C-alpha positions in Angstrom: 30.3 1.6 27.7 30.9 0.3 24.2 28.5 1.3 21.4 27.0 -1.3 19.1 28.6 -1.7 15.7 26.7 0.0 12.8 26.1 -2.0 9.7 25.9 0.2 6.7 25.2 -2.3 4.0 23.6 -5.7 3.7 24.7 -7.7 0.7 22.5 -10.6 -0.6 21.6 -12.4 -3.8 18.2 -12.7 -5.4 18.1 -16.4 -6.5 15.6 -18.1 -8.8 15.6 -21.0 -11.2 17.6 -18.7 -13.6 20.6 -19.4 -11.4 22.0 -22.6 -10.1 20.6 -23.8 -6.7 22.3 -22.1 -3.8 25.0 -24.1 -1.9 27.6 -23.7 0.8 29.7 -21.4 -1.4 27.1 -18.7 -0.8 29.1 -15.9 0.9 26.4 -13.6 2.5 24.4 -13.7 5.7 21.1 -12.9 3.9 19.5 -14.7 1.0 16.5 -13.9 -1.1 14.8 -16.7 -3.1 11.9 -16.7 -5.5 9.0 -19.0 -4.6 6.7 -18.1 -7.6 5.8 -15.8 -10.4 2.1 -15.6 -9.9 1.0 -19.3 -10.0 4.2 -20.4 -11.8 6.2 -22.4 -9.3 10.0 -21.7 -9.3 11.7 -25.1 -10.2 14.6 -24.5 -7.8 12.5 -23.3 -4.8 12.5 -26.7 -3.0 16.3 -27.0 -3.2 16.9 -23.3 -2.4 14.4 -23.3 0.5 15.9 -26.5 2.0 19.4 -24.9 1.9 18.0 -21.7 3.4 16.3 -23.4 6.3 19.4 -25.4 7.1 21.6 -22.3 6.9 19.3 -20.3 9.2 19.3 -23.2 11.7 23.1 -23.5 11.6 23.7 -19.7 11.9 25.2 -19.4 8.4 22.3 -17.0 7.5 20.9 -14.3 9.7 17.6 -14.2 7.9 16.0 -15.1 4.6 13.6 -13.5 2.2 11.1 -15.5 0.1 9.5 -13.5 -2.6 6.8 -13.8 -5.2 6.5 -11.8 -8.3 3.0 -10.2 -8.1 0.4 -11.0 -10.7 -3.3 -9.8 -10.8 -4.6 -13.3 -10.0 -3.7 -12.6 -6.3 -5.8 -15.3 -4.7 -4.2 -18.1 -6.7 -0.8 -16.4 -6.2 -1.3 -16.5 -2.4 -2.4 -20.1 -2.5 0.7 -21.0 -4.5 3.1 -19.3 -2.1 1.5 -20.9 0.9 1.3 -24.4 -0.6 5.0 -24.3 -1.7 6.3 -23.1 1.6 4.1 -25.6 3.6 5.2 -28.5 1.3 8.8 -27.7 2.0 8.9 -27.6 5.8 6.7 -24.6 6.6 7.5 -21.0 7.2 10.8 -20.6 9.1 10.6 -18.0 11.9 13.5 -16.0 10.5 12.1 -15.6 7.0 10.3 -12.5 5.7 7.9 -12.7 2.8 8.3 -10.1 0.1 6.2 -9.0 -2.8 8.1 -8.2 -6.0 6.3 -5.3 -7.7 8.1 -3.6 -10.6 7.2 -0.2 -11.8 6.3 -0.1 -15.5 6.7 -3.9 -15.6 4.3 -6.7 -16.1 1.5 -6.2 -15.4 1.0 -2.5 -16.1 -1.4 -0.1 -14.5 -2.5 0.5 -11.0 -2.4 -2.8 -9.1 -2.8 -1.3 -5.6 -6.1 -3.1 -4.8 -5.0 -6.6 -5.7 -1.4 -6.1 -4.4 -2.8 -4.9 -1.0 -5.1 -8.0 -0.9 -2.1 -10.3 -1.7 -0.1 -8.5 1.1 -3.0 -8.9 3.6 -3.4 -12.6 2.7 0.3 -13.4 3.1 0.7 -11.2 6.2 -2.1 -13.2 7.7 -0.3 -16.4 6.8 2.9 -15.3 8.7 0.8 -14.5 11.7 2.3 -11.0 12.0 1.0 -8.2 9.8 
């Protein structure tokens, strides 16, 4: 009996409007793209998400990550994330949503309550908490 291969590292890029839109030169099997920063909509999301969806369907990518930078206005943040994904083909089944929370960053202080609410809202959107 052969044992399954063990993968030690997964390399992927974190792409937002600060980089050029992703294209077929992207070398990894996982990709992370920003959808929003609070209610600010990433200008390259539509292009990056379209490429990601096609790459997932073709097998070029194994899975994708769509992330939002967390802001205290979590209800509007959740609405922005949902609206942007829905307007660009809907949530692909091999995409995980991620919350970008940075220690000592912007905003400061204990955001546990509103971060947990944003998490619950988006987990409900995926249909799988």
